[in-house]
NUDREN-58762 format. One record per atom (N, C-alpha, C): residue in one letter; x, y, z. Coordinates in steps of 0.001 Angstrom, whole numbers, plus 524288, in hexadecimal, padded with zeros to 5 digits. Layout:
AXYZ...
***
This chain:
MF84D4157F95B41EMF832115D285B292MF8204160925B759KF808A15E2B5BBD8KF7F601613C5C08CKF84191645B5C25ENF88C1162135C1F2NF8D70164A35C3E4NF8FBF168795BFFAEF8DCC1686C5BB31EF8FB316BFE5B72FEF8DCD171815B855IF9137175545B7B9IF8FB117ABD5B8AEIF8C3417C905B43BQF87BB17EA15B597QF8415180CA5B1D1QF849B186B55B1F5YF85D7189145AD99YF868418EB55AD5FYF819C191515AB57KF80A81960A5AD2EKF7C5F199425AB60KF7EB819E2B5A906SF7B811A1165A64CSF7D8E1A5FA5A439SF79421AA105A3F5NF7AF11AEE55A439NF77801B3445A310NF79E71B5EB59E50NF789D1BAAB59D29NF7AC31BD3959887NF80971BE7159901NF82A91BE7E59DBENF88041C03859E8FNF8BCE1BC115A079IF89E81B84F5A375IF8D831B4925A5E6IF8B581AF085A5D0VF8EF21AB5F5A62FVF8DA31A5E35A6EFVF8F391A4AC5AC89YF8BDB1A2095AF6FYF8CF41A1515B4FBYF8ACB19C2C5B718SF8CD219ABB5BB95SF8AC9196865BED6SF8BA5198585C472CF87D619B095C699CF884A19D4B5CBD7CF83F919B245CF4FKF8571197635D27BKF81B2194F55D605KF82FC196A75DB96YF7EE4197D05DE8FYF7F91199D25E3DAYF7C63196A85E7B5HF7EAD195AE5EC30HF7BE2193715F0A6HF7A8D198145F428IF7571198FA5F4E1IF739119D9B5F7B1IF705E19BC55FC67VF715219E37600DBVF6E6219CE860598VF6D061A1F660863WF682A1A24F60A4FWF66CC1A69860DD8WF62D31A4B4611CBCF62411A7BB61600CF5F251A61261A83CF5B1B1AA3161BFBPF56DF1A87161E66PF533A1AC3C620BAPF55DC1AF0962549KF53EA1B3A662669KF55D51B6B762ACFKF55901B35F62FC9YF59811B3BF632F7YF5A051B0CB637E7YF59FF1AAE36370BRF5AD21A94D63237RF5AE51A3BE630CARF55E61A0F163295RF51961A3C463253RF4C841A183633D4RF4B0F19D1963024KF48A11992163234KF47211948362F2AKF41B61955F62CBCVF417E198D5628E1VF3C7C19A4F62685VF3BCE19831620F5LF3FC9195B861EBDLF3F6F193D66195BLF3D3B18E4C61941VF384518DEB61AB8VF35A3188DD61B0FVF3051189316185BDF2E53184A3616E9DF290B1840B614CFDF27FC187CF61048DF23C918ACD610A0DF223A18E4060C58DF2623192AF60B69VF28C71946B60F74VF2CB91988A60ECCVF31271967260B69EF32E2191B960C88EF371218F4960974EF355E18EAA603C2KF30C618C9D602F3KF2ECB18BC05FDA6KF2E65190E55FAA7RF2C3E194DB5FD1DRF2B95199F05FA8BRF30E119C855F980LF349419C055FD2ALF39CA19E2C5FC61LF3C3F19BE55F770KF3BE7196D05F6C4KF3E23194485F223KF3B82196345ED28EF365B196D05ED4EEF3392198DB5E8B9EF358D19E575E754IF362B1A1945EB47IF37F81A6F25EA70IF3D801A6F85E824IF40F71A3CD5EA58IF46631A39B5E881IF46911A1B75E2D7YF439B19DA05E195YF438819BB05DC2DYF416C19FDF5D877SF3D7D1A2BA5DA1CSF3B3A1A6D65D6E1SF3F3B1AB2B5D5CCIF41FB1ACD35D9D6IF45F81B0E45D949IF4A641AEE95D5C7AF4BFF1AA155D69AAF50341A7D35D36BAF4EA21A7B75CDABNF49D91A62D5CC9DNF47F51A6015C73DNF47FA1AB7C5C4D4EF46201AF305C7C9EF45ED1B4A65C608EF4B641B6CA5C4DBLF4F3D1B54F5C7FCLF548E1B7615C77CLF582E1B3E25C449KF55FC1AFAB5C222KF590A1ABE65BF0CKF5D6C1A96A5C243VF5C1B1A8195C713VF5FA91A54E5CA8CVF5DE819F9B5CA99EF619519C085C9DFEF60431967C5C9FFEF60F21946A5CF8BIF5CA7192A05D1D2IF5CF1190125D6EDIF5E2218A515D5E9IF62B4188A05D791IF644D1832E5D6D3IF621217FDB5DB37EF623D181EE5DFE7EF602117F365E482EF5E9E1834F5E880MF5A72182345EB6AMF58CD185BC5EF93MF5625182785F3C7EF5787183935F8A7EF5501180F85FD09EF554918478601CCTF515B183FB60507TF5158186E5609E9TF51FA1832C60E75DF53D81854C612ADDF5361182D1617BDDF5009186B361ABEKF4EA81859F61F6FKF4B0A1890F6223AKF4D1F18E96622E6DF525818F1362320DF54951943462450DF58871963562049HF5884193F561B98HF5BCD195FF61765HF5A40193A361229IF5C061962760DFDIF5B0C19435608B8IF6039193AD605DBHF60C318F5C602FAHF654218E625FFA4HF637018EB45F9FAIF666E1915C5F6C3IF654F191A25F130IF6A5E190A65EE38LF6A2118D375EA6CLF6E7018C6A5E6CBLF6C7B18E975E19EAF6F02192AB5DFA8AF6CFD195635DB10AF715B196D65D74EEF6FFB1970F5D256EF7384199285CE65EF718C19E975CD05IF750C1A26B5CD7CIF738F1A7E45CCD4IF77621AA8D5C91DDF753A1AD685C56FDF785B1B06A5C1C1DF7BCD1B4365C4D7PF80F11B3FB5C42DPF84631B7655C738PF83991BD365C623QF81821BE935C194QF806B1C41C5C08CQF7BC91C5FA5C3C3FF78321C27B5C4F3FF73C31C3ED5C838FF757A1C41E5CDE7GF783D1C0245CF9FGF7A6C1C00E5D4E1GF772A1BD105D8CAVF79E61BA005DBE8VF77521B6B95DFCFVF74991BA035E3FFMF76F81BE635E585MF74871C19C5E99FMF6F721C4215E7CANF6F081C5575E2C3NF6A161C76C5E0C6NF65BC1C36F5E174FF66F11BE7C5E04AFF63121BA5D5E108FF61B21B9C65E6CFVF65A71B9995EA29VF64B71B8D45EFCAVF61711BD5B5F1F9KF62C81C22C5F0A1KF5FD11C6B15F293KF5A221C6815F0D4KF593E1C5565EBE0KF53DF1C5175E9E8KF50E31C0965EC6CAF536F1BC165ECF0AF50DE1B7835EF3BAF4F7E1B8745F4F4KF532F1BA955F7F2KF52231BB9D5FD73KF4E121BFF15FE1AGF4E8F1C41D5FB09GF4AF31C8865FB87GF455B1C71D5FA31RF449B1C4CA5F59CRF3F491C3805F3F6RF3CEB1BF275F747SF40051BB265F88BSF3DDF1B6E25FBB9SF3C6F1B8D76012ASF3F811BC616035BSF3E361BE896087FSF39031C17360853RF38761C4C460472RF33A61C7E260404RF2EE91C45D60326LF2F4B1C0C15FF71LF2AD01BD675FE2FLF297A1B9A7602A6LF2D6C1B732604E2LF2C631B3746091DLF2A1A1B62060DE5RF2C141BABE60F3ERF2A051BD82613CCRF24741BF76612CFDF23261C0BB60DE7DF1DC31C23D60C9FDF1A1A1BD8460CE1EF1BF71B91860AEEEF18AE1B46A60A96EF18611B15760FB4FF1C3F1B1D761310FF1C6D1AEEC617FEFF1D4A1B2C761C75PF191A1B4FC61E8APF19881B91662291PF1CC51B78E6275BHF1CEA1B282628A6HF1FFD1B0ED62D3CHF25C71B23762C93LF279A1B2CB627BBLF2D151B43C626E3LF2E1C1B9E66287CKF2A2B1BD2F62817KF2ACB1C2A9629B5KF2B301C32562F9DSF283C1BFFC6325ESF282F1C07063811SF2D1B1BE2963A94RF2F8C1BA69637FFRF34221B7D963A45RF394D1BA54638A0LF394A1BD3163441LF3E331BF226321DLF3DAE1C4C963047PF417C1C81663192PF414F1CD7A62F9APF42281CDAA629AETF457A1CA38627AETF462F1C95C62214TF46B41C37662170LF458F1C17F61CCELF45BE1BBCD61C2DLF4B551B9BC61C09WF4EB11BC486190FWF53F51BA396183CWF58241BD6A61B18TF5C6E1BAC761C4BTF61051BD9E61E41TF63531C0BA619B7NF66C21C46561AE9NF69581C761616C7NF6D931C43661408SF6F411BFFE61668SF73A81BD0A6144CSF71E11B86661103SF75871B65F60E0FSF74C01B19060B29SF7A071AF0B60A31FF79F41AA19608EEFF7EA91A7306078BFF7E671A649601A7IF82B01A7765FEF2IF82FA1A68D5F955IF88571A4435F82CAF886219FC05F590AF8D4D19D565F3FAAF8CC919B8A5EE5BTF90E719C3A5EB6BTF90E119A0A5E62ETF919C1942C5E6A2VF8F741916F5E2F4VF8FEB18BC75E2ECVF940A18A6A5DEEBGF97E3187C35E0A7GF9C251865B5DD2AGFA000182E55DFECRFA0D41840D5E4DFRFA47E180F75E7F3RFA24617B8E5E90BAF9D5417B4C5EA59AF9AC91764B5EB65AF97CC174985E688PF978016F8B5E5A1PF945916DBA5E137PF8EA816F725E1EDLF8C43170F85DDB6LF86E2172E15DDCBLF833216EEF5E048EF83F9169F45DF3AEF8084165E65E157EF80BD165B85E74EVF8545166C15E99AVF85CE166C15EF4FVF828316B275F1A0IF82C616FB85EF3FIF7FCC174305F13AIF79FB173415F076KF787A171165EBEAKF72F216FDE5EB00KF70EA16C0D5EF1DQF73F4167FC5F038QF7258164225F41CQF71CC166A65F980YF757B16A015FAE2YF754D16CBC5FFE2YF704A16FEA60059IF6EF2172CF5FC3BIF6A3C1760B5FC58IF6554172A45FC64EF653716E905F923EF60AE16B165F8F2EF5F8B168A45FE45NF63A2167946013CNF6309164C760634NF62481685660AE4QF616A16D5960A23QF60DF170FD60E80QF5CAF16F4161258QF580A16E4161078QF53CE16CD961407QF544916736615E7RF55E3163BB61275RF564015E37613E7RF5A2B15D496183ESF5E911600061823SF629E15EFF61C0ASF60CF160936217DEF5DC8164D4621EBEF5BED1667B62711EF57C4162BD6291DKF543516110625A9KF4FE915DA662748KF51E21584D628F4SF55AD156286260ASF5776150E16272BSF5BF6150BF62B11GF5E1D1554F62C3DGF629A1557262FBBGF679C153D362CF4NF674E15330627C0NF6BC615187624A9NF6E98156556228FNF73591571C62437NF765715BA96227ANF7AC215A2161ED4SF7A601558C61C44SF7EC8153B161923SF801C15763614A9SF7C4415993611EDSF7D8C15D1B60D9BSF7FF71622060FB3KF7E21164016142FKF806C168AF61681KF85FE167966184DEF86DE162F361A78EF8C1A1618461C38EF8FC9161076178AKF8DF015EA361340KF912615E4A60E8DKF9291163B860C99WF8EC41673260CACWF8FA716C8A60AD1WF93B816F3760E3DKF933C16EA961368KF970C17109616FBKF9C8616ED661606RF9CE5169A361554RFA1FA167446144ERFA4521696760F4FFFA116169E260B49FFA30A16BE360655FFA50A17175606EDLFA212174C060985LFA3AB17A3560A27LFA89817AB160D81NFA8E31778D611A8NFAD58177F161538NFB24A1758B61314AFB1CA1712661078AFB67E16E5960ECEAFB70916DF7608ECGFB2FC16F916060BGFB34416F226005CGFB34B1698C5FE91QFB11416604601BBQFB1191607D60071QFAD7115F5E5FBEFNFAEDE15BA55F8D7NFAB82159E75F49FNFA738156875F6FCIFA258158135F61AIF9DF41554F5F882IF9BDD151485F4CC
***
């Protein structure tokens, strides 16, 4: 059942639109740690709930955040990203003053967004789940598998 496509619907369309989303703090500063990381996740989950976005997986590393989400295509992935980046920047900078002194804005203007379909969903989930573990243990096997898959389209 995990590999079966689950469709959602609104009043107009039936869809299955999953996105792998990544964005970074300005200057790739390593500020997504401890209470900042915890609060960022709370904010993102709150926004997702408000916008009816399903967060399938979310993890941070010190200098970026990965989100795997299902988003209604009529609402649009960029609407979610803009709201998430905007509100989290404002709230985090208000709650953690050290972010104001180190950064002119919390987030870069850019983000990475890819639809999930080419790679099996479980591979992407594992990659996101292992973000922090791979850096701490020095084990990059999931990242290497991901790179091999993207470069050669190999079945992992």
